[in-house]
N, C-alpha and C positions, 0 to 999 in steps of 0.2 A: 553866911556872910562871905563876900568875896574879897579877895586881896588883889589889888592892882599890881601889874608888873611895873617896876620902877627902875630908873636908870641908876647905875652904881658905879663906883670908882675903885678899882683894885689895882694897886701897884702902877700907877700912872695911866689908867684908862682915861679916855676922854670924859670930862665931866658932863652932867645932864645939860642939854641945850640943843641948838639947832645942829651941831656937828656931831652929836653923839652917835649917829648911825654911820659916820664916815670912817671906813676901815683904811688903815694905812697899807701901802703896798706890801711891805715886808710881813705884815700881819696876815694878809692873804696867802703869801707864799708859805709862811710858817704853818698856817693851818693845812696846807696841802702836804707839807713835810710831815705833819702830825699823822695824816692818813698813811703816808709812806711808812712811818714808824709802826703803826698798827698793822699795816698790810704785809710788810715784808716777811715777818716771821710766819704770820698766818697763811700766806700763800705758799710758802715753801713747805709748810705742813699739808696744805690741801693738795699740792701738786706731787709731793714725793713721800709723804709719810706711808701711804699704802704700799708703794713700791719698796721703801726702806724696811717696813715690817715683813713683807712677803719674800723679797729677794735677798736682803741682807741679814735681817735678824732670823729669817726663815720661820716665821710664824704662820699657821694655817690662815688661808684667806677668810674663810667663814668666821673664825674667831676673831679676826681683826674687824670684820664688819660689825659684830656684836659689840666690840670695844667701842667703836666710833659711836654707836647708837646710844649705849648705856651712859657713856661720859657726857654726851650732849643732852640727854634727858635730865641728868642731874643738874646740868647748867641752867635749866629753866628756872629753878628757884634761885640759883645764884644770881642770875641777870636781874631778876625782879628785886631781890634784896639789894643789890648794888644801886639800882635805879632809886628805890625808896631812900637809901642811904644818902645819895647825891642831893635829893630834895631836902634833906635834913642837915646838910653839911653847911657850916658857917665858919669860915676862917679868914685870916687876913689876906689870904691869896685868892679868896673866892670860893666857889662851890666845887668846881671841876678840876682846877689846876693842881691842887695837892695830890690828886691820884696819879697824875703824870709824873710828879716829882718822886714819890715813894714806891711806885710800882715798877719803874723802868728797869732797875737793876735785877730784882727777883724774877721778873718775867724773862729777862733775856737770858738769865742763868738757867731757867727751866727749858728754854729752847735747846740749849746745848745738851742738857740731860736727856731731853726727849729723842734726840738724834744720837744717843749713845745706847749701845746694847751691852748686856752683861753676860757673863759666862754662866752656864747652868742649864737645867732642863727647860723644855718648852714651857712648862707651867710657871717657872720662875721668870722667864723672859716675859711671859705674857703679864704676869702680876706687876713686874716693873714697868711695862708699857702702860698698864692701867693707871698706876700711880702718877707717872710723869705726865702723861697726856691729860689726865683729869686736872692736875694741878696747873698745867699750862693753860687749860681752858678757863679755870677759875681766876687766874691773874689776868688773862685777856679781858674777862668781863670788867675787871677794875680799870682797864684802859678804854675799851671800846664804848661802854656806857657813858662815862663822862665826856668822852670825845664827841659823840653824837649830841650829847645834851649842850655842849659848848656853842654850837652853831646858832640856835635860837637866842642864846644869851649875848652873842656878839653883836647882832643886828636884827631889827625887825623889818628892814627894808627888803622887799622881794628881789629886787634887781641885785642887791648886794649879797643876798643868799645865793642867787644863781651863780655869782662870781666865786663865792666860797664853794659852792657845789662843784664848779669847774676845777678850782684849785684842788678840791679833794679827789676829783676824778683823775687829775694829772698825777697826784701822789699815788693813787691806786695803781695807775697804769705803769708808772716807774717801778713800784714795788713788784708788780707782776712780772715785768720784763726782766728785772734782775733776778727775781726768785726763780722764774721758769727757764729763762735763757741761759743764766750763768751758773745755775746750781750744778748740773752734771758736768760741764767742763771743768769746774773748780774741784768738784769731787775727784776727778781724774787727775788734775793737776796737783793738788794738795795731798791726795792720798797715794799717788804714784801706783795706781792699780789696786789699792786696798780701799774698797768702798766704805768699809766700816770706819776707818780712820778718816777718810775724805769727807764723809757726811758730818762727822763730829767738828772737823776743823772748819768746814763751811758754816755750820751753825754758829761757831764762834765768831767768825767774821761778821755775819749778819746781826749777831747779838750786839756787837760793838756799835754798828751802825744804828741799831734801834735805840740803844741808850742815848746816843748823841742827838738823834732827831727828837726823841721825847723830851729831853731837857730844853731843847730849843722851843719846843711847843710851850712848855711851862713858862719860858722867859718871855716869849714874844707875843702871845695872844691873850686878850683881855675880855673880861665879862662886863657887859653894860646893862643887860636887862635880866631880871629875875624877881620872883615874888619876895617881897620884903620879910614877911613873917614865916616862921617855921610851921610845918604842917601839924595839926592836931587830930586830923581825921584818921579813923581806922583804916587798915590796909585793904580789907574787903571792899568797902565802898569805893576807894580810889580805883582799884582794879576794875570794878563794875563800870565806873565812869569811862575808864580807858576803852573797854570793849564796846561802849556806846558811841565812841567817837569814830564816826564813819570815815573820816580822812585817815585816821591812824590805822583803822582796821584794813582799809584798802592798801595802805603802805606796807603793813605788816605782811599780809598775804602776797602781795606783789613781790616784796623783797624776799620772803621765804621761797617762793617759786623761783626767782632769779638765781638764788644761790643753790637751790636744789639742782637746777640745770647746770650751773657753774661747777658744782661739786661732782656731778656725773661726768662732764666733759673733761675737766682738769685731771680727774682721776684715771679715766680710761685712755687718755691721749697717748701716753708713753706706751702702753700696750698696743694701741691702734697703729702707731707709726712703726713699731718693731714687727709685730706679728701679721698685720694686715697689709699695711703699705709696703712693708719690707725696706723701709727707708729710715733708719734710726735718726739720720740727720734732720729729719722733719720735726723731731721733737722740740728743737731749738726755735722752730718758726711757729708751729701750731699752738704751743703752750703759751707763749707771749701774746699771740694774736687773740686768744680767748678773751683777754681782758686788756691786754696791752694797747689795743685800739682805742681805749678810753683816752689816750693822750691826744688823739685827733678829735674825737667826739667831744672832749671837753671844751674845745674852742668853737665847735659848730652848734653844739646842743642849745646854748642860750638863744641863738638866733632862730633856730627852728621852733623851739617851745615858745618863744615870745610870739610867734605868728600862729602857731597851731594850738597852743595849749598843751598841757601834759598828756591829757586823755587821748586826743586825736593824734598827736605826734607819736606816742608810744604804740598805738594800735597800728598806725601805718608802718612803723619801722619793724614791728614784730611780724606783720603780715609778709613784708618783703623778704625778711630774713627766713621765714619758713619756706617761702617759694625757692629761695637759693639753696637752702638745705636739702630741698628735694631733688635738686640737680646733682649734688655731690657724689651720690653713689655711682652714677654713670660715668664719672670722669676720674675715677681713682687712679687709672694708669697713666693719666696725663698730668703729671705732678705740677707743672707750671700752671696750667689752667685751673687745677684743683685748688691751688694756694690762692689764685686771684679771686676766684668765686668765694672761697672760705673767708678771706679778708674783708671783702665787701659785706658779707653776712655779719661778720664780727663787728664791723663798725656799726651797722644798724642796731645790733643788740646792745652795744655799748652806749648808744644814745639813751636807751631806757635805764641803764645802770646810773647814768649821770642824773637822770630825773629823780631817782630814788632819794638822793641826798637832799634835794630841795623838798620833796614831798614830806620827808621826815620832820623838817623844820616847820613847814606849813601846817603840819598836823598839830603842832603845839599851839599856833594861833587859833586854829579851829577849836581846840580844847578849851582855850581861855574864853573864846566867844560863847560857848555853850555853858561851861561850868564856872567861869570866873577865876580859875586857877590854871597855871601853865604846866605844872608837873613835868618839867623837862626831863628830870632824871627817870622817873617811872616810864614815860612815853619812849624815851630813847633806849631804855633797857629792853623793851619789847622789839625794837628794831634790831639791836645788837643780838637778841636771842634768835631772831628770824635768820640772821646771817649764819649763826652757828648751827642752827637746826638744819637749814637748807643744805650747808656744806656737809654736815655729818651724815644726813640721810642720803644725799647724792653719793658720797664716798661709800657708804655702807651698801647701797644698791649695787654698785659696781663690784665691791668685794664679795657680795653674796652671788652675783652672777657668775663670777670667776670660779667661786666655790662650787656652784651647781654644775658648772660646765666641766669641772675636773681640771682646772688649770694647774699645770705643773711647769714651773719656769725652766726645768731641765729637759721637758719633752711636751711641748705644746701641741695638742691635738687639733684636728680640723673643726671639731665641735666647739672647742674653746676659741678658736678664731672667729668662727661665725657668731658666737655670743658676744665677743668683743666688737665686731663690726656692727651688729644690730644695736648694741648699747650706744655706740658712738653717734649713730644717726637718729634712733628711735626716741630715746628719752628726751633730747633737746626739743625736738619738734612737738611732742606731745605736751611737754611743760609750756612752751611758748603759746600754744593754743589756749591753755588755761589761763595764762597771764593776760591774754587779750580779753577774756571774759571778766577778769578781776578788775582791770584798769578802767573798764567801761563805767564803773561805778564811782570814779574819782570825783569829788564834789567841789573842788576848789578853783577850777579854771574860771577867770574872769571875776573872782570874788575877793581877791586879796585886799584891795584898797577899801572896799566896803566893810570887810571884816576888821581892818585896822582902824577905820574911822569909828566903828561901833565900839571897839575896845577903848579907844581914846576918850569917846564920850562917856563911857561908863566910868 
């Protein structure tokens, strides 16, 4: 038996009717601010936790790589569990919004603890890192999964979803710019030469911003559509259906690869700027550009994908980005030209990141068309998991490369520099080639209206 998606009203949402899909301007902005809340803490973790562990806490790079991998593998079960929980949640605030309200403060407190190191042996410090980083990842699941599930509940209109995707891309961009460009200057300013103190204080500032943004998300965004009845189906069959959803599977793989590339680049950039480019000042430009260019792509992506479709648009953008990355090794000594080419490549890649947000929402409609149920929570948990797996594996790869190359922050060898240089160029290009192969199987271009009509008739 199938259960139709119905319009709902929580805390002042538009009632069912012709205007139910119409999003208020502040609601769109608040959704973007919600991504800022989720992204700010996670981006500072992705950009600087490897540096913090190896250069401040003085933990072995290889051990840190294992930490990232094991913690995120554990998250696989957590994300799926949270997704199933969201699908079964029924409260007066809706199905997703309670998670923003009750997770905001604990998550933000864990961010501060994660960027705090204790006195003691290497083993004790490593154990502390395992506990704090793992708990941070668990609480992040209780934010990221409901947040991704919220978009298809807010509207079923593809154009409105593109707008929400753009708002989300802007939120991501601002969070990346702040996390990557401001962190090290603030560490120096607040810590006054003491990086250990500086990182803890910066984490505290970011924690306050995260709480404020999440509470605004809770207060401002509304759920309009979701399945009326709670699930009674066993977990196994639900996961089986998810894996047979071609749109979801393509989104999951594409997103995993995207954040695998992102994890590699964002983790190795500080080492690359300092040891290869011999220009530490470039950290404040290269890191924000990795994803900060989403701010521009958020405005141009809807126009491009409206004409090309997601599949053709992503393939063209990735192919051009790969070509530009091939030029970068030959212009390293020309810093201005290097940055110009890098920024263009980053904008092209950012277009594909913007597409992921819309793809995730469209996969819910595709699921309902095939199976008669939307399962927003479960499907969104897979996408959240893909971001964490990608980031963790990407960061672990760089940590293992540093370990195998014998990286020592006190005496960096030529072999370690060569490993850093190869990692900066080689991993992103290889991953983007695989992304092109994956996105070629995207099934939704040109079918949104037909699928919505079929669902409505059912």
